BASELUM-187205 format. One record per atom (N, C-alpha, C): residue number from 1; atom name; x, y, z. Coordinates in Angstrom, 1 decimal. Example, Ala and Ser with C-alpha at 12.3 -4.5 7.8 and 13.67 -1.06 7.14 Angstrom:
REM residues 2
<pt i="1" at="N" u="13.2" v="-5.7" w="7.8"/>
<pt i="1" at="CA" u="12.3" v="-4.5" w="7.8"/>
<pt i="1" at="C" u="13.2" v="-3.3" w="7.8"/>
<pt i="2" at="N" u="12.8" v="-2.2" w="7.1"/>
<pt i="2" at="CA" u="13.7" v="-1.1" w="7.1"/>
<pt i="2" at="C" u="12.9" v="0.0" w="7.9"/>
REM end
This chain:
REM residues 85
<pt i="1" at="N" u="-122.5" v="-44.1" w="-26.3"/>
<pt i="1" at="CA" u="-123.3" v="-45.0" w="-25.7"/>
<pt i="1" at="C" u="-123.2" v="-46.3" w="-26.5"/>
<pt i="2" at="N" u="-122.9" v="-47.2" w="-26.2"/>
<pt i="2" at="CA" u="-122.8" v="-48.6" w="-27.1"/>
<pt i="2" at="C" u="-123.9" v="-48.8" w="-27.8"/>
<pt i="3" at="N" u="-124.1" v="-49.3" w="-29.0"/>
<pt i="3" at="CA" u="-124.7" v="-49.9" w="-29.8"/>
<pt i="3" at="C" u="-124.5" v="-51.3" w="-30.6"/>
<pt i="4" at="N" u="-125.6" v="-52.3" w="-30.1"/>
<pt i="4" at="CA" u="-125.1" v="-53.7" w="-30.8"/>
<pt i="4" at="C" u="-126.1" v="-53.7" w="-32.5"/>
<pt i="5" at="N" u="-125.1" v="-53.7" w="-33.5"/>
<pt i="5" at="CA" u="-125.6" v="-54.1" w="-34.8"/>
<pt i="5" at="C" u="-125.8" v="-55.3" w="-34.9"/>
<pt i="6" at="N" u="-126.7" v="-55.7" w="-35.7"/>
<pt i="6" at="CA" u="-127.3" v="-56.9" w="-36.2"/>
<pt i="6" at="C" u="-126.7" v="-57.5" w="-37.4"/>
<pt i="7" at="N" u="-126.1" v="-58.8" w="-37.7"/>
<pt i="7" at="CA" u="-125.4" v="-59.1" w="-38.9"/>
<pt i="7" at="C" u="-125.5" v="-58.6" w="-40.3"/>
<pt i="8" at="N" u="-127.1" v="-58.4" w="-40.6"/>
<pt i="8" at="CA" u="-127.2" v="-57.9" w="-41.9"/>
<pt i="8" at="C" u="-126.6" v="-56.5" w="-41.9"/>
<pt i="9" at="N" u="-126.5" v="-55.7" w="-40.9"/>
<pt i="9" at="CA" u="-126.0" v="-54.1" w="-41.2"/>
<pt i="9" at="C" u="-124.3" v="-54.3" w="-41.0"/>
<pt i="10" at="N" u="-123.8" v="-55.5" w="-40.9"/>
<pt i="10" at="CA" u="-122.3" v="-55.3" w="-40.7"/>
<pt i="10" at="C" u="-121.4" v="-54.8" w="-42.2"/>
<pt i="11" at="N" u="-122.0" v="-55.0" w="-43.3"/>
<pt i="11" at="CA" u="-121.7" v="-54.4" w="-44.1"/>
<pt i="11" at="C" u="-121.5" v="-52.7" w="-44.4"/>
<pt i="12" at="N" u="-122.0" v="-52.2" w="-43.0"/>
<pt i="12" at="CA" u="-122.1" v="-50.8" w="-43.1"/>
<pt i="12" at="C" u="-120.9" v="-50.7" w="-42.1"/>
<pt i="13" at="N" u="-121.1" v="-51.3" w="-40.9"/>
<pt i="13" at="CA" u="-120.3" v="-50.9" w="-40.1"/>
<pt i="13" at="C" u="-118.9" v="-51.8" w="-39.5"/>
<pt i="14" at="N" u="-118.9" v="-53.0" w="-40.2"/>
<pt i="14" at="CA" u="-117.7" v="-53.7" w="-40.1"/>
<pt i="14" at="C" u="-117.4" v="-54.7" w="-38.9"/>
<pt i="15" at="N" u="-118.4" v="-54.3" w="-38.0"/>
<pt i="15" at="CA" u="-118.0" v="-54.4" w="-36.1"/>
<pt i="15" at="C" u="-119.6" v="-54.6" w="-35.8"/>
<pt i="16" at="N" u="-119.8" v="-55.5" w="-34.8"/>
<pt i="16" at="CA" u="-121.1" v="-55.7" w="-34.4"/>
<pt i="16" at="C" u="-121.5" v="-54.9" w="-32.9"/>
<pt i="17" at="N" u="-120.2" v="-54.3" w="-32.5"/>
<pt i="17" at="CA" u="-120.6" v="-52.8" w="-31.3"/>
<pt i="17" at="C" u="-119.7" v="-51.7" w="-31.8"/>
<pt i="18" at="N" u="-120.6" v="-50.6" w="-32.1"/>
<pt i="18" at="CA" u="-120.1" v="-49.5" w="-32.2"/>
<pt i="18" at="C" u="-120.4" v="-48.1" w="-30.9"/>
<pt i="19" at="N" u="-120.0" v="-47.2" w="-31.0"/>
<pt i="19" at="CA" u="-120.2" v="-46.0" w="-30.4"/>
<pt i="19" at="C" u="-120.9" v="-45.1" w="-31.1"/>
<pt i="20" at="N" u="-121.7" v="-44.5" w="-30.4"/>
<pt i="20" at="CA" u="-122.6" v="-43.3" w="-31.0"/>
<pt i="20" at="C" u="-123.5" v="-42.4" w="-30.3"/>
<pt i="21" at="N" u="-123.7" v="-41.6" w="-30.8"/>
<pt i="21" at="CA" u="-124.2" v="-40.4" w="-29.5"/>
<pt i="21" at="C" u="-125.6" v="-39.4" w="-29.9"/>
<pt i="22" at="N" u="-126.5" v="-39.3" w="-29.2"/>
<pt i="22" at="CA" u="-128.2" v="-39.2" w="-29.5"/>
<pt i="22" at="C" u="-128.7" v="-38.7" w="-28.2"/>
<pt i="23" at="N" u="-129.4" v="-37.6" w="-28.1"/>
<pt i="23" at="CA" u="-130.1" v="-37.4" w="-26.6"/>
<pt i="23" at="C" u="-131.6" v="-38.1" w="-26.9"/>
<pt i="24" at="N" u="-131.9" v="-38.7" w="-28.2"/>
<pt i="24" at="CA" u="-133.3" v="-39.8" w="-28.4"/>
<pt i="24" at="C" u="-132.6" v="-40.7" w="-29.2"/>
<pt i="25" at="N" u="-133.5" v="-41.5" w="-29.7"/>
<pt i="25" at="CA" u="-133.6" v="-42.4" w="-30.5"/>
<pt i="25" at="C" u="-133.4" v="-41.7" w="-32.1"/>
<pt i="26" at="N" u="-134.0" v="-40.9" w="-32.4"/>
<pt i="26" at="CA" u="-134.0" v="-40.4" w="-33.3"/>
<pt i="26" at="C" u="-132.6" v="-39.6" w="-33.8"/>
<pt i="27" at="N" u="-132.1" v="-39.2" w="-32.8"/>
<pt i="27" at="CA" u="-130.6" v="-38.4" w="-33.2"/>
<pt i="27" at="C" u="-129.6" v="-39.3" w="-33.1"/>
<pt i="28" at="N" u="-129.7" v="-40.7" w="-32.2"/>
<pt i="28" at="CA" u="-129.0" v="-42.0" w="-32.2"/>
<pt i="28" at="C" u="-128.9" v="-42.2" w="-33.6"/>
<pt i="29" at="N" u="-129.7" v="-42.7" w="-34.4"/>
<pt i="29" at="CA" u="-130.0" v="-43.2" w="-35.5"/>
<pt i="29" at="C" u="-129.5" v="-42.2" w="-36.7"/>
<pt i="30" at="N" u="-129.4" v="-41.1" w="-36.3"/>
<pt i="30" at="CA" u="-128.9" v="-39.8" w="-37.3"/>
<pt i="30" at="C" u="-127.3" v="-39.9" w="-36.8"/>
<pt i="31" at="N" u="-126.8" v="-39.9" w="-36.0"/>
<pt i="31" at="CA" u="-125.6" v="-40.2" w="-35.6"/>
<pt i="31" at="C" u="-124.6" v="-41.3" w="-36.1"/>
<pt i="32" at="N" u="-125.4" v="-42.5" w="-35.8"/>
<pt i="32" at="CA" u="-125.0" v="-43.9" w="-36.3"/>
<pt i="32" at="C" u="-125.0" v="-43.5" w="-38.5"/>
<pt i="33" at="N" u="-125.8" v="-43.0" w="-38.6"/>
<pt i="33" at="CA" u="-126.2" v="-42.5" w="-40.4"/>
<pt i="33" at="C" u="-124.9" v="-41.8" w="-40.7"/>
<pt i="34" at="N" u="-124.4" v="-40.8" w="-39.8"/>
<pt i="34" at="CA" u="-123.3" v="-39.9" w="-39.8"/>
<pt i="34" at="C" u="-122.0" v="-40.9" w="-40.3"/>
<pt i="35" at="N" u="-121.9" v="-41.5" w="-39.0"/>
<pt i="35" at="CA" u="-120.6" v="-42.6" w="-39.4"/>
<pt i="35" at="C" u="-120.7" v="-43.4" w="-40.4"/>
<pt i="36" at="N" u="-121.9" v="-44.0" w="-40.5"/>
<pt i="36" at="CA" u="-122.1" v="-45.1" w="-41.7"/>
<pt i="36" at="C" u="-123.2" v="-45.0" w="-42.5"/>
<pt i="37" at="N" u="-122.8" v="-44.1" w="-43.4"/>
<pt i="37" at="CA" u="-123.8" v="-43.8" w="-44.5"/>
<pt i="37" at="C" u="-124.6" v="-44.8" w="-45.0"/>
<pt i="38" at="N" u="-125.9" v="-44.7" w="-45.1"/>
<pt i="38" at="CA" u="-126.9" v="-45.7" w="-45.7"/>
<pt i="38" at="C" u="-127.5" v="-46.4" w="-44.5"/>
<pt i="39" at="N" u="-126.9" v="-46.6" w="-43.1"/>
<pt i="39" at="CA" u="-127.7" v="-47.2" w="-42.3"/>
<pt i="39" at="C" u="-128.7" v="-47.2" w="-41.4"/>
<pt i="40" at="N" u="-129.1" v="-45.8" w="-41.4"/>
<pt i="40" at="CA" u="-130.7" v="-45.3" w="-41.0"/>
<pt i="40" at="C" u="-131.7" v="-45.9" w="-42.0"/>
<pt i="41" at="N" u="-131.5" v="-45.7" w="-43.1"/>
<pt i="41" at="CA" u="-132.4" v="-46.2" w="-44.1"/>
<pt i="41" at="C" u="-132.9" v="-47.5" w="-44.0"/>
<pt i="42" at="N" u="-132.0" v="-48.0" w="-43.8"/>
<pt i="42" at="CA" u="-132.4" v="-50.0" w="-43.3"/>
<pt i="42" at="C" u="-133.3" v="-50.1" w="-42.4"/>
<pt i="43" at="N" u="-133.2" v="-49.4" w="-41.2"/>
<pt i="43" at="CA" u="-133.8" v="-49.6" w="-40.2"/>
<pt i="43" at="C" u="-134.9" v="-48.5" w="-40.0"/>
<pt i="44" at="N" u="-135.1" v="-47.4" w="-40.7"/>
<pt i="44" at="CA" u="-136.2" v="-46.4" w="-40.7"/>
<pt i="44" at="C" u="-136.5" v="-45.9" w="-42.3"/>
<pt i="45" at="N" u="-138.0" v="-46.3" w="-42.7"/>
<pt i="45" at="CA" u="-138.8" v="-46.2" w="-43.3"/>
<pt i="45" at="C" u="-138.6" v="-44.7" w="-44.3"/>
<pt i="46" at="N" u="-139.2" v="-44.5" w="-45.3"/>
<pt i="46" at="CA" u="-139.1" v="-42.9" w="-46.3"/>
<pt i="46" at="C" u="-140.2" v="-42.2" w="-44.9"/>
<pt i="47" at="N" u="-141.1" v="-42.7" w="-44.0"/>
<pt i="47" at="CA" u="-142.2" v="-41.9" w="-43.5"/>
<pt i="47" at="C" u="-141.7" v="-41.7" w="-42.1"/>
<pt i="48" at="N" u="-140.4" v="-42.0" w="-41.5"/>
<pt i="48" at="CA" u="-139.8" v="-41.7" w="-40.6"/>
<pt i="48" at="C" u="-140.2" v="-42.6" w="-39.5"/>
<pt i="49" at="N" u="-140.5" v="-44.1" w="-39.5"/>
<pt i="49" at="CA" u="-141.2" v="-45.0" w="-38.7"/>
<pt i="49" at="C" u="-140.1" v="-46.2" w="-39.0"/>
<pt i="50" at="N" u="-139.8" v="-47.0" w="-37.9"/>
<pt i="50" at="CA" u="-139.3" v="-48.1" w="-37.8"/>
<pt i="50" at="C" u="-139.9" v="-49.0" w="-38.6"/>
<pt i="51" at="N" u="-138.7" v="-49.7" w="-39.1"/>
<pt i="51" at="CA" u="-139.1" v="-50.5" w="-40.3"/>
<pt i="51" at="C" u="-139.8" v="-51.8" w="-39.5"/>
<pt i="52" at="N" u="-140.9" v="-52.7" w="-40.3"/>
<pt i="52" at="CA" u="-141.3" v="-54.1" w="-39.5"/>
<pt i="52" at="C" u="-140.6" v="-54.6" w="-38.9"/>
<pt i="53" at="N" u="-139.3" v="-55.0" w="-39.7"/>
<pt i="53" at="CA" u="-138.5" v="-56.4" w="-39.7"/>
<pt i="53" at="C" u="-137.2" v="-55.5" w="-38.5"/>
<pt i="54" at="N" u="-137.7" v="-54.9" w="-38.0"/>
<pt i="54" at="CA" u="-136.5" v="-54.4" w="-37.2"/>
<pt i="54" at="C" u="-136.9" v="-54.0" w="-35.8"/>
<pt i="55" at="N" u="-136.0" v="-54.5" w="-34.7"/>
<pt i="55" at="CA" u="-136.4" v="-54.1" w="-33.5"/>
<pt i="55" at="C" u="-135.3" v="-53.4" w="-32.8"/>
<pt i="56" at="N" u="-135.9" v="-52.3" w="-31.7"/>
<pt i="56" at="CA" u="-134.7" v="-51.8" w="-31.2"/>
<pt i="56" at="C" u="-135.0" v="-51.8" w="-29.5"/>
<pt i="57" at="N" u="-134.0" v="-52.3" w="-28.7"/>
<pt i="57" at="CA" u="-133.8" v="-52.3" w="-27.1"/>
<pt i="57" at="C" u="-133.2" v="-51.4" w="-26.6"/>
<pt i="58" at="N" u="-133.5" v="-51.0" w="-25.5"/>
<pt i="58" at="CA" u="-132.7" v="-49.9" w="-24.6"/>
<pt i="58" at="C" u="-132.5" v="-50.7" w="-23.4"/>
<pt i="59" at="N" u="-131.6" v="-50.6" w="-23.3"/>
<pt i="59" at="CA" u="-131.2" v="-51.5" w="-21.7"/>
<pt i="59" at="C" u="-132.2" v="-52.8" w="-21.5"/>
<pt i="60" at="N" u="-131.9" v="-53.8" w="-22.8"/>
<pt i="60" at="CA" u="-132.7" v="-55.0" w="-22.8"/>
<pt i="60" at="C" u="-134.7" v="-54.3" w="-22.6"/>
<pt i="61" at="N" u="-135.1" v="-53.3" w="-23.1"/>
<pt i="61" at="CA" u="-136.4" v="-53.3" w="-23.0"/>
<pt i="61" at="C" u="-137.0" v="-52.6" w="-24.5"/>
<pt i="62" at="N" u="-137.6" v="-53.1" w="-25.0"/>
<pt i="62" at="CA" u="-138.1" v="-53.2" w="-26.7"/>
<pt i="62" at="C" u="-138.7" v="-51.9" w="-26.5"/>
<pt i="63" at="N" u="-138.3" v="-51.0" w="-27.4"/>
<pt i="63" at="CA" u="-138.9" v="-49.6" w="-27.7"/>
<pt i="63" at="C" u="-139.4" v="-49.4" w="-29.0"/>
<pt i="64" at="N" u="-140.3" v="-48.5" w="-29.1"/>
<pt i="64" at="CA" u="-141.4" v="-48.2" w="-30.1"/>
<pt i="64" at="C" u="-141.4" v="-46.9" w="-30.7"/>
<pt i="65" at="N" u="-140.9" v="-46.1" w="-29.8"/>
<pt i="65" at="CA" u="-140.9" v="-44.6" w="-30.0"/>
<pt i="65" at="C" u="-139.0" v="-43.7" w="-30.9"/>
<pt i="66" at="N" u="-139.4" v="-43.3" w="-31.3"/>
<pt i="66" at="CA" u="-137.8" v="-42.5" w="-32.2"/>
<pt i="66" at="C" u="-137.6" v="-41.4" w="-31.3"/>
<pt i="67" at="N" u="-138.9" v="-41.0" w="-30.7"/>
<pt i="67" at="CA" u="-138.6" v="-39.9" w="-29.5"/>
<pt i="67" at="C" u="-138.0" v="-39.9" w="-28.2"/>
<pt i="68" at="N" u="-138.0" v="-41.4" w="-27.9"/>
<pt i="68" at="CA" u="-137.3" v="-41.7" w="-27.0"/>
<pt i="68" at="C" u="-136.3" v="-41.3" w="-26.2"/>
<pt i="69" at="N" u="-136.2" v="-40.6" w="-25.0"/>
<pt i="69" at="CA" u="-134.5" v="-40.2" w="-24.5"/>
<pt i="69" at="C" u="-133.9" v="-41.0" w="-23.9"/>
<pt i="70" at="N" u="-132.8" v="-40.8" w="-24.4"/>
<pt i="70" at="CA" u="-131.6" v="-41.4" w="-24.1"/>
<pt i="70" at="C" u="-130.7" v="-40.9" w="-23.2"/>
<pt i="71" at="N" u="-129.9" v="-41.5" w="-22.3"/>
<pt i="71" at="CA" u="-128.7" v="-41.3" w="-21.7"/>
<pt i="71" at="C" u="-127.5" v="-41.8" w="-22.0"/>
<pt i="72" at="N" u="-126.4" v="-41.4" w="-21.5"/>
<pt i="72" at="CA" u="-125.0" v="-41.3" w="-22.4"/>
<pt i="72" at="C" u="-124.8" v="-43.1" w="-22.0"/>
<pt i="73" at="N" u="-125.3" v="-43.5" w="-20.8"/>
<pt i="73" at="CA" u="-124.9" v="-44.8" w="-20.7"/>
<pt i="73" at="C" u="-125.8" v="-46.0" w="-20.9"/>
<pt i="74" at="N" u="-126.8" v="-45.7" w="-22.0"/>
<pt i="74" at="CA" u="-127.7" v="-46.8" w="-22.4"/>
<pt i="74" at="C" u="-127.0" v="-47.5" w="-22.8"/>
<pt i="75" at="N" u="-127.6" v="-48.7" w="-23.4"/>
<pt i="75" at="CA" u="-127.2" v="-49.5" w="-24.4"/>
<pt i="75" at="C" u="-128.1" v="-50.2" w="-25.0"/>
<pt i="76" at="N" u="-127.9" v="-49.8" w="-26.2"/>
<pt i="76" at="CA" u="-128.7" v="-50.1" w="-27.4"/>
<pt i="76" at="C" u="-128.8" v="-51.1" w="-28.5"/>
<pt i="77" at="N" u="-129.8" v="-52.2" w="-28.4"/>
<pt i="77" at="CA" u="-129.4" v="-53.0" w="-29.4"/>
<pt i="77" at="C" u="-130.5" v="-52.6" w="-30.7"/>
<pt i="78" at="N" u="-129.9" v="-53.1" w="-31.9"/>
<pt i="78" at="CA" u="-130.7" v="-53.1" w="-33.0"/>
<pt i="78" at="C" u="-130.9" v="-54.4" w="-33.4"/>
<pt i="79" at="N" u="-131.9" v="-55.1" w="-33.6"/>
<pt i="79" at="CA" u="-132.2" v="-56.5" w="-34.3"/>
<pt i="79" at="C" u="-133.1" v="-56.6" w="-35.1"/>
<pt i="80" at="N" u="-132.4" v="-57.6" w="-36.3"/>
<pt i="80" at="CA" u="-133.6" v="-58.0" w="-37.1"/>
<pt i="80" at="C" u="-134.4" v="-59.2" w="-36.9"/>
<pt i="81" at="N" u="-135.5" v="-58.8" w="-37.1"/>
<pt i="81" at="CA" u="-136.8" v="-60.0" w="-36.5"/>
<pt i="81" at="C" u="-136.4" v="-60.6" w="-37.6"/>
<pt i="82" at="N" u="-136.3" v="-62.2" w="-37.4"/>
<pt i="82" at="CA" u="-136.5" v="-63.2" w="-38.1"/>
<pt i="82" at="C" u="-138.1" v="-63.8" w="-38.6"/>
<pt i="83" at="N" u="-138.4" v="-64.3" w="-40.0"/>
<pt i="83" at="CA" u="-139.4" v="-64.4" w="-40.4"/>
<pt i="83" at="C" u="-139.3" v="-65.9" w="-41.2"/>
<pt i="84" at="N" u="-140.4" v="-66.3" w="-41.2"/>
<pt i="84" at="CA" u="-140.5" v="-67.6" w="-42.2"/>
<pt i="84" at="C" u="-141.3" v="-68.7" w="-41.7"/>
<pt i="85" at="N" u="-141.0" v="-70.0" w="-41.8"/>
<pt i="85" at="CA" u="-141.7" v="-71.1" w="-41.7"/>
<pt i="85" at="C" u="-141.5" v="-72.4" w="-42.1"/>
REM end
């Protein structure tokens, strides 16, 4: 499936669109880490939770569950939340 990568993670992928596989969000992130070592740790913390400054969207809808089932034709966007003032 297609995965859109945010600018802060381009040092891992060198492109903002990549292909990855996985039946769940967790499996997709493991596949991304297999292809681009270190990427998963930037978006998932030591307790296997989504980092608070990262957002995940599947087909345009924000998701919060790493166990969410995915279909091969889904589109996944990883977005870094902005903060500051």
